[in-house]
C-alpha positions in Angstrom: -9.5 -24.2 -39.5 -11.6 -27.5 -39.0 -9.7 -29.5 -41.1 -6.4 -29.4 -38.4 -8.9 -29.5 -35.7 -10.3 -33.0 -37.2 -6.8 -34.4 -37.6 -5.6 -33.6 -34.1 -8.8 -34.6 -33.0 -8.1 -37.9 -34.5 -4.7 -38.4 -33.9 -5.2 -37.7 -30.3 -7.5 -40.5 -29.7 -5.5 -43.0 -32.0 -2.4 -42.2 -29.7 -5.1 -42.9 -26.6 -6.6 -45.7 -28.2 -3.4 -47.3 -28.3 -1.7 -45.7 -25.3 -4.3 -46.7 -22.4 -4.8 -50.6 -23.5 -1.5 -51.1 -22.9 -0.9 -49.1 -20.1 -3.7 -51.1 -18.0 -2.6 -54.7 -19.5 1.4 -53.6 -17.9 -0.3 -52.6 -14.7 -2.1 -55.7 -14.8 1.5 -58.1 -15.8 3.2 -55.9 -12.8 0.7 -57.2 -10.2 0.9 -60.3 -10.7 3.0 -62.8 -8.5 4.8 -65.6 -9.5 3.7 -69.0 -9.0 6.8 -69.8 -6.5 6.2 -66.7 -4.3 2.5 -68.1 -3.4 2.3 -69.8 -0.2 1.5 -73.8 -0.7 -2.1 -74.8 0.1 -2.2 -78.6 1.3 -4.9 -80.4 -0.3 -5.5 -83.2 2.2 -8.0 -86.6 1.6 -10.4 -86.9 3.8 -10.0 -89.6 6.5 -10.7 -93.0 6.4 -14.1 -94.2 8.2 -15.2 -91.0 8.5 -18.8 -89.8 7.5 -22.1 -92.1 7.3 -19.9 -95.2 8.0 -18.2 -94.1 11.2 -22.0 -93.3 12.6 -23.0 -97.3 12.0 
C-alpha cells in the first residue's frame, strides 16, 4: 500500500509542478496588451531659455 501511495504522490506533484507554472505564464502572457493598443506618450524637449539662464 505504501508503494502505491508514494507513486501517486510523485505523479500528482510532477503534474502540478508542470501545470501550475504553465498556467501562471499563460495568464501573464494573455494579460499583456500589444504596443499598438497603448496610448502614445509625448516626450517634449525643454523649452529654450528656461531655467537659470532665463532668470538673468
